[in-house]
N, C-alpha and C positions, 0 to 999 in steps of 0.2 A: 504494500500500500504506500502511496506517495503522501507527502505532507498535505496535499490538496485533494485527497480522495473524495471527501465530502462535497467539495465545490464542483468537482468533475461530475460526480453522480447527480448533483442538483442540475447541472447544465444538460445532462442526458434526459433528466425528467422534463425539462422545458421543451426539449426537442420532441419527446413522445407526446406531450400535451398539445404542442403546436400541430403536429401531423394528425393526431387523433381528432382535433377540433375540426379539421377539414371534412372528415367523414361524418362527424356529428352534425355539422352544418348542413351537409347534403341530406342526411336523414331527417333532420328537423324541418327542412323545407317541405318534406313529403308528408310527415305524420305529426309534426309538432314537437316542441322541445320537451314538454312534460312527459310525453310518451317515451321519447328517446331516453330521458333520464332514468326511468324505471327499468326499461329494457337493458340499458347499458350496465346497470348495477347487477341485474340478474345474470347477464352473460359474464360479467367480471367475476361473480361468485362461482360460476361453473368453472372458469379458467383457474381460479385460485384453488378451489377444492380438488380439481384434477392434479394440479401441481403438487399439492400436499400429499395426495394419494401416491403419486409416483416417487416423491422424494422422502416422505416420512411414513408412508404406509397407512395413513389415516386421512379421512376427509376433513376433519376438524382438529384443531390443536387442543385435544382434551388434556394434554399435560400442562397447559398454562394454568397458573394459579388463578383462583376465582377473582382475586383483586385485580389482576391484569385484564381478565375478561370484562370486568365491570368498567374500568377506565376506557378500554378500547371500544366497547359497545357505546358508551356515552359519546365518545369521539365520533363514531360513525353516524349516530343520530344527529348530532349537532352539525357536523360537516356536510354529510351527504344528503340528509333529509331536510332539516330546518334551513341550513345555510343555502342550499340550492333553491328551496321554495321561495325564500325572500329575494334571492337574486333574480329569479324568473319574474317575480312581481315588479322588481325594479326595472327589468328590461321592458315590461309592458308600459310602465308609467313614464319613465324618463329616457328610455332607449339604452342600447348597449354601450354607447360611448361614455356617458356619464356614469353608468353602472360599473363599467370596467375601471374607470378612473377611481371611483370610490373603493372598489375591490383592491386596487393597488396599495391601499392603506393597510392591508393585512400584514405587510412586512414590518413596518414600524410597530404596529400593535402587537404582533407576535413577539418582536424583540422586547417590547416593554413588559409584556406578560412574563416572558422568560426571565427577564432581569428581576422582576418583583417576586415571582413565585418559585422559579427554579434556580435563582441565584446565579444566573449566567452573567458573565462579565464581558463588557464590550469596551474597547478602547475608544478614545475620542475620534480617532481616524476612521474606525468602523462605523460610528454613528454618522460621521460626515459622508462615508461611502453609501450608507443607506439613504441619506437625504438626496445625494447627487443621483443615485440610481432611480429613485422615485420621480425626481424631476424629469429625467430623460424618458422614463416610461410614460409619464403624463403627457409630455410633448408628442410622443408617438400616438398615443390613444386619441388625443384631441385632433391630431392631423388625419387620422384614419377616416373620420367622417366628414372631412373637408370643412371643418369649422375653424375660422381664423380670420385675421385682418385682410388677407388676400382673397377671401372668398365670401365677402359680405353679400354679393348677389347670389341668391339661391335659385337654381333652375326650377322650372315648373314641375319637374318630376321628382323633386326632393321635398321632404316633409320635415319641419322643425318640431321636435318634441317639446311640449310645454313642461318645464321643470316644476314639479310639485314637491312640497315638503314631505308628503307621505311617500312619494317615490324615492326620494333621497334616503329617508329613514329605512325603507325596505332594502335598498342597496347596502346601506351601512350595516344592517342586521345580517345580511348575507356575508359581508366582509368579516364581521365579528364572529359569525359561525365558523368560517374558515380558520381564522386565527385561533379561536378557543379550541376548536377540534384538533388543530395541529399540535397545540400544547398538550392536550389530553392524550394524544397519540404518543408523544414522547414519554409522558408519565406512565402510560400503560405498557410501554415496551421495556421499562426498567424493571430489573429483578435483582435478587441477591447475587446471582451468577453472571450478571452482565445484561446486555441488551438482548431482548427476545428476537426471534426470527421475524424479519420484515414481512415475508409472504404470509406466514400464519397470522401475524398481527393485522395485516390488511384484510385477510379473510374475515376476521371477526368484525372489523369496521364496516366492511361492505354488507355483510349479512344484517348487521344492526341497522345500517342505512336502508336496506330493502324493507325491513319491518317498519321502520319509521315512515318511509314513503307510502307503503301500503295503508297504514293507519290514516295518513293525511289524505290519500285518495278516497278512502271510505268516508271520511268526515266531509270532504268537499264534493263528493259525487263525481269524480273524474274517471271512474272505471269504464263508462261507455266509450270514452275517447280511446282507451287502450284496445277495446274489443273491435272498434271500427277500423283500426290500422293493421289487423292481424294478417291481411292478405297482401300487404305490400312487401314483396320479396326484396326489392332493391333497398328499401329502407332498413330491412332486417340485416342485409349484407353490409351496408354502410355502418350500421350500429355495431355489428359484430367486430369489424376491423377497428373502429374507434374504441370499443370496449376493451379490446386486447391491448391497444397502445395507451389508453388513458387510465381508466380505473384499475387495470391489471398491472402492466409493466410500469406505467408512469407513477402510480401511487406506491407501488413496492419500492421503486427507486427513491421516491420522496422520503419514505420512512427510512430507507437505508442511508440516505444523506444525513438524517438526524443522528445516526450512529457515529458519524465521523466529523460532524461540525455542529455548531450551535443552531438552535431553532431560528434565531433572527437572521443569521447568515444564509441558511438554507432557504428560508421563505423569501428573502430579498432576491436571491438569484432566480427563484421560481417566479417572481414578479416580472421577469423579463419575457414571459410568454407572449404578450402583445408585440414586443419588439421582434421576436422570432417569426411572427406572422407576416412581417413585411415581405420577405422573399416569395411567400405564397401569394400575397396580393399582387406582386409585380409579374411573376412568371406564370401563375396559374389563372388568376382572375383578371389579369391584364389591367390592373389599376395603376394610376399615376401616383408615384410617391415623390413628394416635393423635397427640397433641400432641408426644410424644417424637420421632416420625419427622419431624414438621414442624420441630421445634427442631433436629434433626440437619441438615436441609436448610439452614436459616439459617446454622448454624455452618459447614457445608461451604462455602457460597458466601462467607461472611466470610473464610474462609481463602484463597479465590481472590483476593479483593480485596487481601489482604496480599501474596499471591504475585506479583501483577502490578503492585504499587505501586512 
């Protein structure tokens, strides 16, 4: 292992989430984001359980202490069920641009929680790196939807989302769910013998997330939407690939990163996911990326250099 193993794993996590998001986007356009969220968790649970069966000879980590099961389960409900629910509501009310900008606050919030409750220590240069990285990420997110001084004239085919306090609060709660869930994951993976297996830990989180989503679907009456999309083979294929890269490989790598670096450092690197999406926007979706977005990318990666120095 290298001195920067945790940082490298965190970068690989960003790559998995960026690629997986392309498949989730394609599936979401066909059957809706809420349906994709539940299906991707179910598929991820299948991948994880099969992996445990092959590597450990058991479908579930029954050897984990009950205390760790509890922390990881709470983490899954907060992160995968409640966090995603609030985030989707934020998307509806204020749009993905501002919602993603609010979500980028998960890095400093995670660092703050880790500093207060886990006694993690951050040097002044690392705090500066977190701030610089978030500034760069914010520049890229704001640019992606074409909002800025150079684009005050809005084309007829564009819609400006009205920013509401309720929508901002929903996005903030989604961000808070991600940050708190991530901290609970780190606590749940700790044991007297060291850190627990990331794959097994992720399995518990995903299964708890599924149960949480199912309860929410029952309470809100969303099951008909799931049933109506059962015949869309392409959506299922897209979701399968995205589930393998995102909730399976990506989440396992994100938990593995916690083993080799602090929660604040890992979560800040993972906040670069919107930056990583720029090449996909340019080469796949044929979008124009301005100098401002490129400058934001440079600033964000400069922050990472400060963060791991």
